[in-house]
N, C-alpha and C positions, 0 to 999 in steps of 0.2 A: 540816561540815568544819572542823577546828581550824586555828589560825594556821599551824602547821608545814605542813600540807597545802596551804594557800593559797600560802605562800612557795615550797614545793617545786614545785608545778605551774607557778607563774609563772616560776621559774628555768629549769625544763626547757623550757617553751614559748619563753622568750627565747633559750635556747641553740639550740634547733631552728630558730627563725627566723633567727638569725645564720648557722647552718650553711647554710640554704637560700639566704640572700642571698649568702654567700661563694661557694657552689657556682655560682650563676647568673652571678656576675661572672667566675669562673674559666672557665666554658664560653663565655661571651660573648667574653672577651678573649684566652683562652689555650687554646681548645678543641683545638688541634693538638698541644699539649704533653702528653707522657706523664705528667709529674709532676702537671700540673693535673688530668688525667682521674683519676689515682689519688687525688688529694686529694678530688675529688668523691665517689668511691666510699668513701673513708675517712669523709668527712662523713656519708654515708648510713648507714654501719655504726655510727657513734657515735650517730646519732639513734635507730637501732634499740635500742642499749643504753639510752639515756635512756627510751625507751618501755617496754622490758622490765622495767627495775628500778622502775617505778612500782607494780608489783603490781596493775594494774587488771584483770587477768584471773586467775581462780582455777582454772578447769578447763582442761585441755589443749585446744588448738585449733590449726587450721592457721595462723591469723594469728599466734598466739603462737610457734609453731614457726618460722615465717618470720622473725619479728623476732629470735628467739634465734639463728638461723643468721647473720643479718646482724650481730648484736652479736658473735658468736663470731669473725667475720672481721676485727674491728677490729685486733687486734695484728698479724696478718699483713699487712693493708693498710698499716698504719703503717710496717712494715718496708719494703715495696715502695716506699712514698712517699719514705722517706728515701734509699733507693738511687737513685731516679730524680731527686730534686731536688738532694740534696747532692752526688751524684757525676755529675750531668748525663747519666744514662743515657737512651737513647731507645728501648730495647727491654726488655721483661720476659723474663727467662730462663725457659724451660719448667720447669726444676727448682724455681725459686722459686715459680712458680704452683702446682706440684704440692704443695709443702709447705703452702701456704695452703689448698688444697682439702682436704687431709688433715685439717687442723685444723678446718675447717668440718664435715666428715663426723663427726669425733669429737664436735663440739658437738651434732650431731643425735643421736648415740648417747646422750649425756648427757641430752638433753631427753626422749628417748623411753623412758628407763628411770627407775626410782626406787630408793630405798634398799632396797626389798623385793627388787630384782633382784640384790642382793648384789654379787659380784665385778665384774660387768659395769659397773654404775653407779659403783662405787668406782674401778675402773681408768680409766674414761673421764673421771671427775672429776679424778683426779690428772694424767692426760695433758693435760687442758684447761689446768690451772694451770701445768704445766711448759711447754706450748707458749706460753702468754701471756708468761711470764717469758723464755723463749728468744727469742721474736720481739722483745721489748723490748730484751734484751741485744744482739741482732744489729743492731737499729736504732741503738742508742747507739754501738756499735762503728763502724758505717758513718758516723755523724755525726762521730765523733771522729777516725777514721783519715784522713779526707780533708780535715781542717780546714786543714792547712798549705798545700795547693795551691789553696784556694778563693780566687778573685780577686774575688768579689762581696762587698764589704766588709759591707754590711748583713746578708747571709746568713751570713757568717763570724761576725759578732758574735752572731747568734741561736743558734748551735750550743750553747754551754754552757748557755744559759737553757733551751733546749728539753730538753736532757738532764736538767737539774735538775728542771724542773716535771713533765714527762711521767714521768720515772723515779719521782718521789715518788708520783704518782697510780697508776702501775702497781703499785708495792709496796703502797700502801694498799688498792687494789681487790683485789689477790690475797689479802692477809691477811684482809680483810673477808669475801671469798667463802668462804675456808677456815673462818673462825670461824662464819659463818652456817650453812654446810653441816654443821658438827659440833655445832651447837646451843650454841656459846659466845657467840653474839651474836644480837640480834634483826634481822630483815630491815629494820628502820627504819635501821640503820646503812648498808646499801647505798643506801637512798634519800637519806640525808644526803650520802654521798660523791658520788652521781650529781648531786644538785642543785647542788653547789658547782662542777661542771664549767663552769658559765656564766662564772665568774671567769677560768678559763684561756682560754675561747673569746674573751672580750672582750679579754684581753691579747694573745692570738695574732693576732686579727683587726686590732687596732690596730697591731701591729708590721708586719704584712703590708701594710696599707693605706698605711703610711708609706714603703714601698719604691717605687722607680721601677718602672714597668711593665717596662722592659727588664731590670731586676735580678731581678724576680720569677720569671719563667719565660722569659727571653729565650733566643735561640739562642746556641750556642757556635760561632760562625763568624767567620773573619777579616773585618774591616771594610775595604772598599776605599776608600782615601782618596787624594785628590790633594794636592799641596803647598798649594794654596789653601785646602783644607778643614782644614788643621792649626790647632788652637786654640792660644791663648796658654798655656793651662794645660799643654799638652803639653811646651812648653819644649825641644823637640828631643830629648827622651828616647827617643821611639819610633825615630827615625832612628839614634840612638846604639846602642840595643838591637839593632836589625836588623843594623847594621854589625858589631857584636860577634859576633852569632850566625853571620853569614856568614864572618867572618874566623877566629874561634877554634873554630867548630863545637862550641859548648858543649853542644849536645844529645847529643853522643857520651858525655858523662859520665853514667853511669847513676845516680850519686848526686846529680845536680844538683838543687838546691832553689831556691826563690825567694830565700831568705836568701843562699845561696852565689852566685847570679847577681848579686844586688844588691851583694854585696861585690866581685865582679869588676869591676862597672861603677863602683864608688865612689859608689853612690846609696843613698838611704834606701829601705828595703823597701816602705813604704807607697806611695811614688811609683811604684815599679816595678809593684806590684800594680795600681794605678790605670791606669797606661799600658797594660799588657797587656790589661786588661779594657775600659777605655773607649775606648782609641785603636786597639787591634788586634782587639778583639771576642771575646776568649776569656774563658770563665767559670771555667776552672780551669787551673792551671799544667801539668798533665799533657797536656791537649789542645794547649797551645802547643808543648811539647817534641815531642809525637808528630807534629805537623805536619811538623817538620823531619826527624824520624827516618824517617817514612813516605816523604817525598820522596826521601831518600837511598836507601832500600831499593828503591823503585820504579825509580829511575834505574839501580841496580845490576842489578835483575832484567831490565831492558830492554836491558842492555849485552851484546852477543854475546861480548865479551872475558871476561865473568865468568860465562858459562853453566855452567861446571863448579864454581864456588864454591858450597859448601853454603849453603842459605838461612839456617840457624842462624848461620853465621859472619857473613853480611851483616847479620842482625838485631842480633847482639851488637856488631858494629863500629859500628852506627848509634846505639847507646845503649840498646837494649832489654835489660833485665836477665835475661830468660829467654824461652823459646819460647812459653809460654802467653799472657802479656800481649801479646806481639807478634802472635800469630795472631788473638787477639780484636780488637785494634786494627786489623789489616789487613782482616779480614773486615767489620768495621763500616764502614770507610772505602771499601772497594772492592767489597764484596758478593761476594767470591770468596776462595779460599785463595791464599797466595803462590805455590804451585806452579802453580795454574791461571793466575794472572796471568803468570808467566814463560812458560808454554807458549803463552798467547795472544800475547804480544809476540814470541815466537820465530816465530810464524805458520806 
């Protein structure tokens, strides 16, 4: 075995070991978190990719097919992970799961056909690369679009770095796969790309291990605090914020942003972020606003005097921009539709 093979195998072994350690820590400390469970599945899929691209098996086998299917799920799982972690989702939508399953099935078609199969192999190969780039693009959009409302500062700072590093690797892997598939590059190129993943793993693990446990995969729930529990760092901002929200009903402004609210309060944006996150217990600004909006909606739906007011009118008055986001937020919070809630309260 030459020097490259030694270095390559050590790098892959080190990366797999780190993924296993990271996964064990996630399951031990955050096993109830959807984002943590998806991260573990994504880690396993990346390990499959690291094993598949070593080229240790030459003939088709069930083990090779299993590893290839796992590797093929990586882009989709990365997309689901970014949705769960960066947007604090606690449920995976069936449609999203269906798309990932379709990509895995297509990976199976690619693996069970060869160049001699003509159009089938060619089409499945093209679809595989399109799916990889599409999932990556969707994940990057998810990371970017929710950055403004992210109240967890270490996670917010990680967003552009994650996009830059993972985006670079996705593009490199995609072009390497295409070049190899078309005979423009040797399979050694895939091994070189795969072995350098350990550098990304080391950097990503170091960044995550520096984060507080509560920041990593903590709940997005209001923190119940007494006056005695108020810290000096709070400096009364939380009371000022809560009084402003109650008095001005700032949540009714559908264009409300963290910057706009900070300007209304005459406070620095970073202090407001820290207060809503660390003192009030919210991980993103939308959940903070939606708490007020949903409380107003539920009060209106329970009020006999408003029984004839359309639900959409109530939702828009409370600050929701449209019916779709309102219905999703209400179902996630109450486990039922607004109409069912109103009927239940009408008794």
